[in-house]
PyMOL CGO cylinders between C-alpha atoms (Angstrom):
from pymol import cmd
from pymol.cgo import CYLINDER

trace = [
    CYLINDER, 0.00, 0.00, 0.00, 1.21, 3.52, -0.76, 0.3, 1, 1, 1, 1, 1, 1,
    CYLINDER, 1.21, 3.52, -0.76, 1.41, 6.54, 1.56, 0.3, 1, 1, 1, 1, 1, 1,
    CYLINDER, 1.41, 6.54, 1.56, -2.15, 7.39, 0.54, 0.3, 1, 1, 1, 1, 1, 1,
    CYLINDER, -2.15, 7.39, 0.54, -3.84, 4.84, 2.83, 0.3, 1, 1, 1, 1, 1, 1,
    CYLINDER, -3.84, 4.84, 2.83, -7.48, 4.34, 1.90, 0.3, 1, 1, 1, 1, 1, 1,
    CYLINDER, -7.48, 4.34, 1.90, -6.89, 6.29, -1.32, 0.3, 1, 1, 1, 1, 1, 1,
    CYLINDER, -6.89, 6.29, -1.32, -4.27, 3.81, -2.50, 0.3, 1, 1, 1, 1, 1, 1,
    CYLINDER, -4.27, 3.81, -2.50, -4.28, 3.65, -6.29, 0.3, 1, 1, 1, 1, 1, 1,
    CYLINDER, -4.28, 3.65, -6.29, -6.63, 6.58, -6.78, 0.3, 1, 1, 1, 1, 1, 1,
    CYLINDER, -6.63, 6.58, -6.78, -3.86, 7.80, -9.08, 0.3, 1, 1, 1, 1, 1, 1,
    CYLINDER, -3.86, 7.80, -9.08, -4.66, 4.81, -11.30, 0.3, 1, 1, 1, 1, 1, 1,
    CYLINDER, -4.66, 4.81, -11.30, -8.26, 5.97, -11.49, 0.3, 1, 1, 1, 1, 1, 1,
    CYLINDER, -8.26, 5.97, -11.49, -6.99, 9.41, -12.53, 0.3, 1, 1, 1, 1, 1, 1,
    CYLINDER, -6.99, 9.41, -12.53, -4.92, 7.81, -15.31, 0.3, 1, 1, 1, 1, 1, 1,
    CYLINDER, -4.92, 7.81, -15.31, -7.96, 5.89, -16.52, 0.3, 1, 1, 1, 1, 1, 1,
    CYLINDER, -7.96, 5.89, -16.52, -9.84, 9.21, -16.70, 0.3, 1, 1, 1, 1, 1, 1,
    CYLINDER, -9.84, 9.21, -16.70, -6.91, 10.75, -18.62, 0.3, 1, 1, 1, 1, 1, 1,
    CYLINDER, -6.91, 10.75, -18.62, -7.30, 7.92, -21.14, 0.3, 1, 1, 1, 1, 1, 1,
    CYLINDER, -7.30, 7.92, -21.14, -11.01, 8.72, -21.46, 0.3, 1, 1, 1, 1, 1, 1,
    CYLINDER, -11.01, 8.72, -21.46, -10.21, 12.37, -22.18, 0.3, 1, 1, 1, 1, 1, 1,
    CYLINDER, -10.21, 12.37, -22.18, -7.58, 11.31, -24.71, 0.3, 1, 1, 1, 1, 1, 1,
    CYLINDER, -7.58, 11.31, -24.71, -10.14, 9.09, -26.44, 0.3, 1, 1, 1, 1, 1, 1,
    CYLINDER, -10.14, 9.09, -26.44, -12.47, 12.09, -26.79, 0.3, 1, 1, 1, 1, 1, 1,
    CYLINDER, -12.47, 12.09, -26.79, -15.02, 11.19, -24.11, 0.3, 1, 1, 1, 1, 1, 1,
    CYLINDER, -15.02, 11.19, -24.11, -16.83, 14.02, -22.35, 0.3, 1, 1, 1, 1, 1, 1,
    CYLINDER, -16.83, 14.02, -22.35, -18.90, 14.46, -19.22, 0.3, 1, 1, 1, 1, 1, 1,
    CYLINDER, -18.90, 14.46, -19.22, -20.48, 17.69, -18.10, 0.3, 1, 1, 1, 1, 1, 1,
    CYLINDER, -20.48, 17.69, -18.10, -19.35, 19.37, -14.92, 0.3, 1, 1, 1, 1, 1, 1,
    CYLINDER, -19.35, 19.37, -14.92, -22.97, 19.25, -13.78, 0.3, 1, 1, 1, 1, 1, 1,
    CYLINDER, -22.97, 19.25, -13.78, -23.14, 15.48, -14.21, 0.3, 1, 1, 1, 1, 1, 1,
    CYLINDER, -23.14, 15.48, -14.21, -19.82, 14.92, -12.46, 0.3, 1, 1, 1, 1, 1, 1,
    CYLINDER, -19.82, 14.92, -12.46, -20.83, 17.15, -9.56, 0.3, 1, 1, 1, 1, 1, 1,
    CYLINDER, -20.83, 17.15, -9.56, -24.20, 15.38, -9.30, 0.3, 1, 1, 1, 1, 1, 1,
    CYLINDER, -24.20, 15.38, -9.30, -22.43, 12.05, -8.88, 0.3, 1, 1, 1, 1, 1, 1,
    CYLINDER, -22.43, 12.05, -8.88, -19.93, 13.54, -6.46, 0.3, 1, 1, 1, 1, 1, 1,
    CYLINDER, -19.93, 13.54, -6.46, -22.86, 14.69, -4.33, 0.3, 1, 1, 1, 1, 1, 1,
    CYLINDER, -22.86, 14.69, -4.33, -24.62, 11.32, -4.77, 0.3, 1, 1, 1, 1, 1, 1,
    CYLINDER, -24.62, 11.32, -4.77, -21.46, 9.62, -3.45, 0.3, 1, 1, 1, 1, 1, 1,
    CYLINDER, -21.46, 9.62, -3.45, -21.17, 7.33, -6.49, 0.3, 1, 1, 1, 1, 1, 1,
    CYLINDER, -21.17, 7.33, -6.49, -18.87, 9.14, -8.92, 0.3, 1, 1, 1, 1, 1, 1,
    CYLINDER, -18.87, 9.14, -8.92, -16.30, 6.36, -9.33, 0.3, 1, 1, 1, 1, 1, 1,
    CYLINDER, -16.30, 6.36, -9.33, -19.01, 3.75, -9.92, 0.3, 1, 1, 1, 1, 1, 1,
    CYLINDER, -19.01, 3.75, -9.92, -20.79, 6.04, -12.39, 0.3, 1, 1, 1, 1, 1, 1,
    CYLINDER, -20.79, 6.04, -12.39, -17.65, 6.65, -14.46, 0.3, 1, 1, 1, 1, 1, 1,
    CYLINDER, -17.65, 6.65, -14.46, -16.45, 3.05, -14.29, 0.3, 1, 1, 1, 1, 1, 1,
    CYLINDER, -16.45, 3.05, -14.29, -19.83, 1.55, -15.20, 0.3, 1, 1, 1, 1, 1, 1,
    CYLINDER, -19.83, 1.55, -15.20, -20.33, 3.98, -18.09, 0.3, 1, 1, 1, 1, 1, 1,
    CYLINDER, -20.33, 3.98, -18.09, -16.86, 3.42, -19.56, 0.3, 1, 1, 1, 1, 1, 1,
    CYLINDER, -16.86, 3.42, -19.56, -16.03, -0.06, -18.26, 0.3, 1, 1, 1, 1, 1, 1,
    CYLINDER, -16.03, -0.06, -18.26, -14.95, -1.29, -21.70, 0.3, 1, 1, 1, 1, 1, 1,
    CYLINDER, -14.95, -1.29, -21.70, -12.30, 1.46, -21.81, 0.3, 1, 1, 1, 1, 1, 1,
    CYLINDER, -12.30, 1.46, -21.81, -10.81, 0.74, -18.38, 0.3, 1, 1, 1, 1, 1, 1,
    CYLINDER, -10.81, 0.74, -18.38, -7.75, -1.44, -17.84, 0.3, 1, 1, 1, 1, 1, 1,
    CYLINDER, -7.75, -1.44, -17.84, -8.25, -1.58, -14.05, 0.3, 1, 1, 1, 1, 1, 1,
    CYLINDER, -8.25, -1.58, -14.05, -11.36, -2.74, -12.18, 0.3, 1, 1, 1, 1, 1, 1,
    CYLINDER, -11.36, -2.74, -12.18, -12.88, 0.14, -10.25, 0.3, 1, 1, 1, 1, 1, 1,
    CYLINDER, -12.88, 0.14, -10.25, -16.29, -1.50, -10.04, 0.3, 1, 1, 1, 1, 1, 1,
    CYLINDER, -16.29, -1.50, -10.04, -18.31, -2.65, -7.06, 0.3, 1, 1, 1, 1, 1, 1,
    CYLINDER, -18.31, -2.65, -7.06, -16.10, -5.74, -6.60, 0.3, 1, 1, 1, 1, 1, 1,
    CYLINDER, -16.10, -5.74, -6.60, -12.79, -3.91, -6.96, 0.3, 1, 1, 1, 1, 1, 1,
    CYLINDER, -12.79, -3.91, -6.96, -9.92, -4.77, -4.66, 0.3, 1, 1, 1, 1, 1, 1,
    CYLINDER, -9.92, -4.77, -4.66, -9.50, -1.04, -4.04, 0.3, 1, 1, 1, 1, 1, 1,
    CYLINDER, -9.50, -1.04, -4.04, -11.44, 0.98, -1.47, 0.3, 1, 1, 1, 1, 1, 1,
    CYLINDER, -11.44, 0.98, -1.47, -13.87, 2.59, -3.92, 0.3, 1, 1, 1, 1, 1, 1,
    CYLINDER, -13.87, 2.59, -3.92, -16.20, 3.64, -1.11, 0.3, 1, 1, 1, 1, 1, 1,
    CYLINDER, -16.20, 3.64, -1.11, -13.38, 5.83, 0.25, 0.3, 1, 1, 1, 1, 1, 1,
    CYLINDER, -13.38, 5.83, 0.25, -12.76, 7.26, -3.22, 0.3, 1, 1, 1, 1, 1, 1,
    CYLINDER, -12.76, 7.26, -3.22, -16.46, 8.12, -3.55, 0.3, 1, 1, 1, 1, 1, 1,
    CYLINDER, -16.46, 8.12, -3.55, -16.46, 9.60, -0.03, 0.3, 1, 1, 1, 1, 1, 1,
    CYLINDER, -16.46, 9.60, -0.03, -13.46, 11.76, -0.95, 0.3, 1, 1, 1, 1, 1, 1,
    CYLINDER, -13.46, 11.76, -0.95, -15.32, 13.14, -3.98, 0.3, 1, 1, 1, 1, 1, 1,
    CYLINDER, -15.32, 13.14, -3.98, -18.40, 13.73, -1.83, 0.3, 1, 1, 1, 1, 1, 1,
    CYLINDER, -18.40, 13.73, -1.83, -16.26, 15.55, 0.74, 0.3, 1, 1, 1, 1, 1, 1,
    CYLINDER, -16.26, 15.55, 0.74, -14.88, 17.78, -2.03, 0.3, 1, 1, 1, 1, 1, 1,
    CYLINDER, -14.88, 17.78, -2.03, -18.26, 18.49, -3.66, 0.3, 1, 1, 1, 1, 1, 1,
    CYLINDER, -18.26, 18.49, -3.66, -19.08, 21.54, -1.52, 0.3, 1, 1, 1, 1, 1, 1,
    CYLINDER, -19.08, 21.54, -1.52, -15.60, 22.97, -2.00, 0.3, 1, 1, 1, 1, 1, 1,
    CYLINDER, -15.60, 22.97, -2.00, -15.85, 22.72, -5.78, 0.3, 1, 1, 1, 1, 1, 1,
    CYLINDER, -15.85, 22.72, -5.78, -19.46, 23.50, -6.64, 0.3, 1, 1, 1, 1, 1, 1,
    CYLINDER, -19.46, 23.50, -6.64, -19.61, 26.76, -8.59, 0.3, 1, 1, 1, 1, 1, 1,
    CYLINDER, -19.61, 26.76, -8.59, -15.89, 27.43, -8.28, 0.3, 1, 1, 1, 1, 1, 1,
    CYLINDER, -15.89, 27.43, -8.28, -14.45, 25.16, -10.98, 0.3, 1, 1, 1, 1, 1, 1,
    CYLINDER, -14.45, 25.16, -10.98, -12.87, 28.02, -12.91, 0.3, 1, 1, 1, 1, 1, 1,
    CYLINDER, -12.87, 28.02, -12.91, -11.39, 29.83, -9.93, 0.3, 1, 1, 1, 1, 1, 1,
    CYLINDER, -11.39, 29.83, -9.93, -10.08, 26.72, -8.15, 0.3, 1, 1, 1, 1, 1, 1,
    CYLINDER, -10.08, 26.72, -8.15, -9.08, 24.52, -11.09, 0.3, 1, 1, 1, 1, 1, 1,
    CYLINDER, -9.08, 24.52, -11.09, -9.12, 26.66, -14.24, 0.3, 1, 1, 1, 1, 1, 1,
    CYLINDER, -9.12, 26.66, -14.24, -11.88, 24.56, -15.80, 0.3, 1, 1, 1, 1, 1, 1,
    CYLINDER, -11.88, 24.56, -15.80, -14.25, 26.80, -17.75, 0.3, 1, 1, 1, 1, 1, 1,
    CYLINDER, -14.25, 26.80, -17.75, -16.03, 24.52, -20.22, 0.3, 1, 1, 1, 1, 1, 1,
    CYLINDER, -16.03, 24.52, -20.22, -19.17, 22.74, -19.01, 0.3, 1, 1, 1, 1, 1, 1,
    CYLINDER, -19.17, 22.74, -19.01, -18.16, 19.63, -21.00, 0.3, 1, 1, 1, 1, 1, 1,
    CYLINDER, -18.16, 19.63, -21.00, -14.87, 19.25, -19.11, 0.3, 1, 1, 1, 1, 1, 1,
    CYLINDER, -14.87, 19.25, -19.11, -16.22, 17.28, -16.16, 0.3, 1, 1, 1, 1, 1, 1,
    CYLINDER, -16.22, 17.28, -16.16, -13.62, 14.55, -16.69, 0.3, 1, 1, 1, 1, 1, 1,
    CYLINDER, -13.62, 14.55, -16.69, -10.89, 17.15, -16.29, 0.3, 1, 1, 1, 1, 1, 1,
    CYLINDER, -10.89, 17.15, -16.29, -12.52, 18.18, -13.02, 0.3, 1, 1, 1, 1, 1, 1,
    CYLINDER, -12.52, 18.18, -13.02, -12.14, 14.62, -11.73, 0.3, 1, 1, 1, 1, 1, 1,
    CYLINDER, -12.14, 14.62, -11.73, -8.42, 14.68, -12.56, 0.3, 1, 1, 1, 1, 1, 1,
    CYLINDER, -8.42, 14.68, -12.56, -7.96, 18.11, -10.97, 0.3, 1, 1, 1, 1, 1, 1,
    CYLINDER, -7.96, 18.11, -10.97, -9.64, 17.03, -7.73, 0.3, 1, 1, 1, 1, 1, 1,
    CYLINDER, -9.64, 17.03, -7.73, -7.46, 13.91, -7.52, 0.3, 1, 1, 1, 1, 1, 1,
    CYLINDER, -7.46, 13.91, -7.52, -4.38, 16.07, -8.07, 0.3, 1, 1, 1, 1, 1, 1,
    CYLINDER, -4.38, 16.07, -8.07, -5.51, 18.11, -5.07, 0.3, 1, 1, 1, 1, 1, 1,
    CYLINDER, -5.51, 18.11, -5.07, -5.42, 14.93, -2.98, 0.3, 1, 1, 1, 1, 1, 1,
    CYLINDER, -5.42, 14.93, -2.98, -2.10, 13.75, -4.35, 0.3, 1, 1, 1, 1, 1, 1,
    CYLINDER, -2.10, 13.75, -4.35, -0.23, 16.98, -3.63, 0.3, 1, 1, 1, 1, 1, 1,
    CYLINDER, -0.23, 16.98, -3.63, 0.56, 15.67, -0.14, 0.3, 1, 1, 1, 1, 1, 1,
    CYLINDER, 0.56, 15.67, -0.14, 0.42, 12.15, 1.28, 0.3, 1, 1, 1, 1, 1, 1,
    CYLINDER, 0.42, 12.15, 1.28, -2.25, 11.26, 3.82, 0.3, 1, 1, 1, 1, 1, 1,
    CYLINDER, -2.25, 11.26, 3.82, -0.71, 10.44, 7.19, 0.3, 1, 1, 1, 1, 1, 1,
]
cmd.load_cgo(trace, "trace")
């Protein structure tokens, strides 16, 4: 396990989302934020794009997806309405970039 405890391998989820962006997939910020608030963002993205993922982030994943979803839920109030100011994301269709930006916020310092 890495220094990120319950968020171990969330960086792999971020890389899977990078691959989705590279393949031209889009999600709206509104949809991403809805699923952050619903506490199911990782499941939503994984289930929608499962065929594009190399790593299992589904409901039977060996990773602590509930903690990932909780992290996104915890961040939802911080982000909502401030995507441009906090992350430089200005296009409504750049919800996948928002996911990456939020994970980068977590990865900037290890969880003790």
